[in-house]
N, C-alpha and C positions, 0 to 999 in steps of 0.2 A: 815549281807549283804544280799541283794536281789539276789537270785540265777538266773542264766541264765536258760531258759527253751526252749525246742525245738519248742514249739508252737509260741512264739513271734519271735524267730529267723527265723523260716520258713516264717512267715508273712512279716518280714522286710528284708529278704534276697535280694530281688530285689534292695533295696536301697543301699546296700554296695557290691553287686556282682561286680567284676571287669568287667565292661561292654565291654571293648575292646577285651576281650578274648571270642570268640564264638565257637571255635572248638579245636580239639586236635593238630592242626598243627602250633601253634604259635611258633615263633623262638626267638633266643637269643636277637636279636636287639629289638624285641617287649618287652621282659622282661626288657631290659635296659631302655626303655622309661618309663615303669611303675615305676621302682625304682628311676629314676631321679626326679619324682614328689612327692616322699615321704617327709613328713614334718620332722622337725629337731629331733623329738623324736625317729625316726628310724635312728640308726647309721649304715651306710653301708660302708664296706671296701672290697677291692678285696683281696682274700686269696690265689689265684692261677689262673692258666690258663689251658685250655684243650690242647689236642694234636695239635689242629689247632689254638691255641692261642686265644680262646675265654675266656673272664674273668669269673671266678667263684666267686660269692660274698657271704659274710656273713652279715646278717642284724640282729642287736641286738635291743631289745626293752624291757623296764621294768627295775625296780630297786630292785627287790626282791631277797631274798637269795637262792631260789630254781632255779637251772639252767635247762632249758629245750631246747634241741637241736632238731630241725625239719629239715629234708632234703628230697628232692624230686627229681624225674626223674633221678635216677641212670641209668635207661633204657630210651633211648631217645623217645620211642614211648609210654611211660606211663606218660601222661601229667596231669591226674586228680589231683594228689597231688600238683603240681605247681599251677594249677588254684585255689585250695582251700587255698593255702598259700597267694596268692594275695587277695583272698576274706577275709582272716583273717586279713591281714594288713589294708584293708579298714575298716573292722569291728572295729578294735582297734582305729579308729578315730571318731567313732560315738558318738555324744553328748547324744543321747537318751539312751545309755547304760553306762553313765559315772560312776555310782556307781559300777557296776560290773567290768568295765574296770580298774577303780582305784584300786579295790581290787586285781585284777590280777597283776597290775603294781607293787604294794607294796609287793607282795608275791613271784613273779616269775620274772626271767629274761629269755626272749625268744631269742634264736639264730636260725635264719632261713637261710637255704642254698637252695634256689630254683634252679632247673635245674642243678644238678651235672654234667650231661652229655649233654652239649650244642651242641656238634658235632653230637651226635646221634639224638637230637631233630631236627637239621637241615635236616637230612635225613629221619626223622621219622623211626629210626632204634633202635632196642633194644640195640645194641652194640655201642661202641665208634668208633672213626676213625681208630683205629688199629684192629677193629673187636673183641675187648675184652669185655666180660661180666663183668662190673665193680663189680657186686655183687658176683663174684666168684674170686675176685682179692685181697682179704684182706691179704693173707699170703705173696705172692710174690710182690704184689703192683707194677705191671709192668706199669700200665697206670698212666699218670700224674693226672687224675681226682681222681683215687683211693688214690693216695698219698695225695692230697689236703684234701679229706674227712677224711682220717685216721689221718693226722697231726692235723687238726682242732679239731677233737674230743679229741685227746690227750691233746691239749693245753687247751681246755675249761673245761675238766673234768665235764661234765654235770651230773646231777642227773637222768634225764629222757631223753629218745630219742624217737622220732616218725619217723619211717622208712616208707616213703610214696611211694606206688607202685600201679600199676594196674595189674590185673590178667586176664587170658584168660576168655572170656565171656562164655565158656562152663563149668565153675565150677557151681555147683548147691549146694543146702543145703539139708541135710538129712531131709526127710519129717517126722516131729514128730506131725503133726496136721492132725487128721483123717478127718477134714472138707475140706482139700485140696485134689484136684484130683491127684496130683503128686508133685515131687520136683520142686521147683521154682529156677530161676537163683539166684546165689549169687551176690546180689547188692554190698554188702560189706563183706569182710572177715577180721578177726582179729586174732592176734597171739602174744603170748609172746614167742619169739624164744628160743629154747633150747641153753644151753651153754656147754653141754657135750652129749656123746652118750647115756647116761643113762636117758636123759631128766629129770634131777634132778630139784628140787626146792630149791633155797636158798632165802634169804631175798630179793635180787634184783629182781629175776624173779617173786617172789610172789607178790611184789608191782605192777609189770607190769600186772600180771593176774587180780589183783583187780581193777586196773584202767580200764582194758578192760571190765571186768564184769559190771562196772558202765556205761561205754559207751553203752554196749549192752542193759542194762536195760533202758537207756534213749531213744535209737533209735528203739528198736524192735517194739514198737507200730506203728511206722511210716513205717516199712518195715517188716511186719509179715511174717515169713518163708523165709526171704531173706537175713539174716545175718548169716554167718557161721564162724566156728573156723577152721583156716587153719592147715594143717598138720605140726606137730612140730618136724619132723625128723631133727636131727642135721646135719647141713651143715658147715663143718669146714672152708670153704673158704669164707663164706658170712659175711657181715659187721654186720648184726643184731645179729647173734649168737655170734660173737666175742665182740661186744659192751656189750652184756648181760654179757659175761664172765668177762669183765673188770670192772663191777660194775655199768654200766648205765642201769637203768630199761627201757628196750626197748620194744616198742609197734609197731608191724607191722600192717599197715592198707593197705588193698588192695581194689581198686575199680574194680568190676567185670562187670556184665551185668545188664541192665535194659531195659525193652521192649520199642522199638521205641525211643531209646536214643543213637544213633550211636556216636554222638560227646560228650556224657557224660555230657551234660549241666544240666540234672536232677541229675545225680549221684554226681556232684560236690557239690550240696547243702547238700546232706546227708553226704558227705565226710567232708565238713566244719563243719557240726553239730557234727560229731564224734570227730574232733579235739577240737572244742570248749568245748564239754562236758568233754573230757579228761583233758583239761587244768583246767577246773573248779574243777574237782575231785582232781587234784594234788594240786592246790592252797589252797583248803579248807581242804585237807586231808580227805575228806569224804570217799575215797576208803578204808580207814582203817577199816571201819565197814562192808565191803563186805566179806562174807565167800568165801573161796577158791572154794567150790563146785559150786558156781555160774559161775565161769569161765568154768569149765569142763561140765557144763550143757548146754553151748552154743552148738547147733547142729553142727556136723562136716561138712566140705565140702565134696561133692561127685561129681562124674562126670556122671550124669544121665539126661542130657538135650542135645537136638539138636537145631540147628538154625531152622530147618524145620523137623517136624515129620509127616509122612504120614502113617496113621493107617489102617490096615486090607485091604490091596490092593491085588487083585487077579493077580498073576504073575505065568505063567506056570502051571495053575491049582491049585496053592497053595495060601493060605491066609497068607500074611506076612506084616510086617510094614517096612518102609524105614526111616532111620535116615540120615539127610543131614546136613553138616556143610560147611561154607565158609572159605576160606583163604583170608586174606586181603593183597593187594599189593599196596603200596603208589603211588599215582599220584600227585606228589608235585606241579606241575603247576596248578592243580585244587584244591589244599588243600583238597584232598579226597583220598579214596582208591577204587581200583577195587576189587569186590568180586567175587571169583570163587568158585562155589559150587561143592562139592564132595559127593558121596554116601559113607558114613562112616559105615553104618551097614544095614543089611537086615535080618529080622527074627522076633523073639518074642521080642518086645520092649514095652510090657505092663507096665513095671515098669519105663519107661522113660517118659520124658515130652519134651516140646519144646517151643521156643519163638513163633513159628507159628505152629499150629496143624491143620491137615486136616483129618477129620474123618466122612465119609459118606458111607452108603451102596452102593451108585452108583458110587464110585470112579473107574476110569479106566485109563489106561496109553497107550499112543502111543509111541513106542520106548522101549528100554530095559535099565532099570537102572542097572548099573554094579558096583559091589563093588570095592571101592578104586579108581574109575575113575571119571573124571569130568562128571557132570550130563549132559545128552543129550537126553531129552525126554519131552513129553507133558503130563500133568495131567489134566484129565477132571472129572467133577462131572456130570454124565449123558452125555449130549452133550455140556455142558458149559466148556470152557477152563479156568482152574484156574491158572496153572503154566506152563511156557514154558521155558525150559533150552536149550541153544545152546552153546555147548563146555564149560559148566560150568557157563555161564552168564545167569542170570535170566532176561528173556526178557519180561515176563508178570507176 
């Protein structure tokens, strides 16, 4: 079989990218329009409803013996996984990849559940309409959406699971490359969730670590220093940890931050590639040759990055650095968010990095940056105004 490769998939991605989705704010009715246009080889059925009676669909594709369950957007403001699933469904219709797609079709059956939390997506909110975090609802299963996901997995009994999320853009990757100036944003993070407090390894979790290691091997040349291994602390209420315990080899994939990509349209490409390479690894069983140490060699996530880092600024006669981060507040009418910047640290930040870094010996400030308060000051380089904050809003 001719293997998929990230180079050709990257080149061809614009041809199968779901073009109607251009931002993180697409809604349930837009997802329905996409699914209604799927050809007959995609079997779609409604498996339940949200608290506000929006349908939750399961789409199956393929005729192979290995069952793979992929679900996205348990958190309504984490849309990258859903984008990537739409891109995947478009890819599976591409004639130019017929040999690779036919191999996947004969070796795997895919089950896709995009947008598990449609009510949260409607509000661009992490939680559902009852303000419940679905990924902390496995045990009590209070929410209807949690019940749908749990019941579907129990009925399918899949061999593998892809748990698709977004993470905070302030996660970074431990800097293991001396040529880099500092830690970079975690564009993608990967994890084989733990199934017990001891973070043990059994055959199920080991398979997940091997698939992840092969995904990392395929994508790290495209994102050097920007793929991390997420914290594997056991969370007894989460779905990924419990699915792993039930015998589903579960792979957590998180989309983080990528410079100048607020709507994650670049990240969705890398996210799709991660899913595609993971599916190929499973279909061909190539992961079986990957040593376990390769998974634990993936550099861990850290939190050593700011949205804006101002270095070596003179304040009150002392030389300090200022780390600033924004909080996002949805403005649904504009399909956007308002960003309010806060001063999150002042002091020695030499080991930190930033999406935007200001470092000049002539930096000076008008106004007083105050720790844990909304930014309200102007930053100059000499006499040139660089940044101007008014009650947390970046005006310049």
